[in-house]
N, C-alpha and C positions, 0 to 999 in steps of 0.2 A: 406507557411512554415508549417511543420508538426513535430510531436513528435514521437520518437521511444520508445515504452514501452517494455523494456526487463524484463521478469519475468515469473512467473508460470501461467499456465492455469489449472484449477482444477474443479472437481465436489465437492461441499460442501454438506455433509450430516450433517444437523444441528438438534440437539436434545435439548429439553428444560427440565431442571430439576426443578420441582416446589418446590424448597426449597433452602437452602444455603449450599454450599460446606462445610463451616466452622462448620456446625452442625454435619458433618459426617467424617471429616478428623481430627484426633487427632494429634496435633503437636508432642507430645511425642512418637507417634507410627508410624511416617512416615517411619522409617527404616524397618517396616514390613507392609507396606501399602497394603491393600487388601479390596477395597471398590467397591460397585456396586450401580449405580444410576438408579432408575426407570424413564424412559423418555417417557411419554405417547404422547408427541408431537414430530414428526419427519418430516422433509421434505428434499428434494434434490434440490439444487440450482446450478446455474452456478456461478463459482467463480475463484479463483486464482488471485494473485495480478495484473498481467498484464491485464487480462480480466476486472477486476473491475475498474482499473484506466482508461482504454480505454473507458469503458462504460460511466463513469462519465464525461470524457473529451468530448465525443460525445454530451452529454446533454448540455454542455456549448458551443457547436457550433464549436468545433475543429475537426480536421481530424487525429486522432492518428493511428499509425501503431503498431500492436502487433508483437513482435518477441518472439516466444516460440516453444517448442517441445512438441508434444502431442502423444497420443496413438491411437490404433485401435478403441477405443470406443468414439471417438471425434465427430462423425457425428451430434448428436443432438445439441451439442454446436456450431458446425459450422453453422447449420441452424439458431440458435439464433443470431449469429453474422451477418449473411446475412440479417435477418429480421430487425436488428437494424443498417444496413448500415455500419458495421464495417469490415474493410479489413482483410482478412486471408492470404494476399500475403506472409508474412514472418513467417507463422506458418508451421512448418515441422511435418509431421506425421510419426511415427514409428510403423510398423504393429505388432511387437512382444512385445509391451509394453502397459500398461494402461496409460491413462491420469492421472495426479496427482489426488489424492483423499484425501480430508480433512474430518475428523470426529470430529465435534465440539459439545461439551456439554456446555450449558450456564445455570447458575443458576439465581435465582431471583435478585441478585445484579449485574448482568452483568459480573460476573467472568466466565472465559472460560477454559476448559480443551480440548486440541486439539491433535489428533493423525493424522499424515500426512504421506501418502505414496507418494513419489515423482514420481515413475513411469518414464515416458519418460522425465520428467524434468531433470533427471540425465545426459541427453545427450544434454543439452542446448548449450554446447560448439560446437556442430555441426553447429550452426548458426553463422553468422558473421554480424556485422553492415554493412548494404548496403552503397555503395558509389555512387550510381547513382540516388539518390532521393534528394528532397529539405528538408531533415531533418535538423532542426535548433536547436533541443534540445532533450535530451534523459533522461531516468531514468534507473538505474540498481536496480531493486527490487528483492526480494527473488526468487532464481532460483537454478539450480545446481551450486555447488561451482566453478568448473572450468569455467563454462559459465559466472558467475558473474565477475570473474577475467579477463577473455578474453575480455568481452564486455566493461569493464571499460578501459582496455588498448586501445581498438580500438577507443572508443570515444575520448580518449586523443590524440591518433595519428592523428585522423581526425579533431581535434580541434573543436569538437562538445561539447558544455557545457552540463553537465549532473548532475542529482541528484543521490547521493548514498543513497539508502534506504535499509539497511541490514535486517531490520525487523526480522522475525523468523529465518533468515539464519545466524544471527550474531554468534551463538555458533560454527559454522563451522570454524571460522577464528581466528587465533592467533593475539596477539597484533601487531606483525610485519606486518601481512597481512592487518589488519585494517588501520595501518598507511600508507600503500601503497595506499589503496583506498582514504584516505584523501588527499594524494599528487596528485591524479589524478582527483578527483571530483571537481566540481564547487560549489555544495551545498550538504549538508548532512541533512537528516531528520530522527529523532528517536522519539520513545515515551519515557515516563519518565523512565521506567524500562531499556530500551535499552541504554539510555544515561548513566545510572549508570554502566551498563556492559561495555560500550565503555570506560568510564573513568578508570574502573578497569583494563581492558586488555591493554590499550595503555599507562596508567600512566599519561594521560593528564587531565587537568581540562576542564570544558566546555568552558571557555574563551580561553584556549590554542587550543582546537579543532577548535573553531570559527576563530582563527587567521590563520588557515591553509586553509580555504575555504572562499568563498564570503559570505556565510551565513550558520548558523547552526539552524535548526528548531526543537524544542522540543514540542511534543504534550502532553497535560496533561489531556486528557479525558474531563470530564465535567467542568474542571477548565480552559479550553481554551488552549493557547499555548504561547510559547516564541520564539522569533526570535533574535538570536545573530548575529549582523552584524555591521561592521564599528566601533567596540569598544563599541557598546551600546546593550542593551537588550530591544527589543520592545515587550510589553505585549499585546497579542491578546485576547480579551474577547470571551467567548463562545456565540453562538447564542442560544436562548432559544428554545428547541424543543416543539412541540405541544403535543407529547406523546413520550415515550421511549419504543420501542419494541425489537430492536435487534442491539447490537453493532457490530456485524460481518461486516467487510468491511468498517467501518467508517474511519479507517486510510487511506485506499486506496482512498476513496472519497476526503479526505482532500488533499492527494497528487495530485489528479487531479486538485484541485483548485490551488495548488501551481504552477503546470505547466501552467495552464491558465494565471495566473498573470504574470509569467515570460515571456511567449510567447507574451503577450500583453503589456509588459514593464510597468506594474503598480508598484506603490511603495509598500514597504513591509507591510505597515499598511493595505492597501486595499487587497493585495494578501493574507495576513494572514486571513483577515475577510472573503474573498471569500472561502478560504479553510475551515474555521470554519463552515460556513453556509452549505457547501457541506456535512461535516460530520454530521451536525444536521439533514439535510433532510434525509440522509441515515438511521440514528438511528430511524426515525419515521416509518420505513418500515421493514418488515421481509425479510431476504435474502440480497444479495449484489447487485443485479441488477433488483430489482422490483420497484424502485422509478422512477418517470418521472416528468419532467417539461420542459417548453420552456424558452429560455433565458430572455424573457421579464418578465415572472412571477418571475424568479429568481432575476432579478434586483429590482423588486418591494419589494420582501421579504427582500432583502439586505437593502434597504432603511428603511423598517419598523424595522429591527433588529439593524441597526447601525446609522441611522439618516442622511445618505447622499447617493448620487448616485456615483458609480464608473464609 
């Protein structure tokens, strides 16, 4: 069995601001915002939701397939995927476009300001969910709007269970469109802010959203996460990080843990804790694909963090 990861592939340009945004952004002046941040630390990383999720799933011993559209500048990323034994079979390259580009500025408190150029991602609808593989599960993560809608419909038609992960793409969708995703998806995952926006746009409470899917997962950063399923709310504690370096990509690492637990038919308590530990390991490293572990060391740390073996 394998997972199909639908979403963006991008180069992340990550900049670190050695102060707090709140010291420089005046709430009463946001209507005339004009600020500049000195960022002495900058690096370029491989990223994008699909790439990040797939990289983390590979660390857990799974064989994910990435489905994405990229641009003429993708070759260095393609070499990185090859070096990490990740398939490029369902990645389409468009010669007249750039691969997605994210420009992320992070302050001392982990707050982020991001500018994103979608590039080839806008043409994600040119890809279709393959029908000739052993794909058992999927995820629709941030991508081109039309592509996200198409791939959700295709997963539903093929009766492939999938996670709807709107992420940064949520502002693209109306309340009616989000309700359509809820009717198609098997599971939904959101962070705390996205959950508020989902409720505002759909007019549904978290409990009502959870009733429309098998599970609703809400991540709460350093406070852990909550999983709403079968009329109950399961509280997942955070795993304690050894150090906190970079929050970029923690949500994607968490989602890889969710997919791993679902593919291996684990209970939600263990699935949520695996996802939590994945996010913790990621935050201990700069960039989104620079951490590494083998599955045995991961299981040992899981036991150290949560007191049992999954």
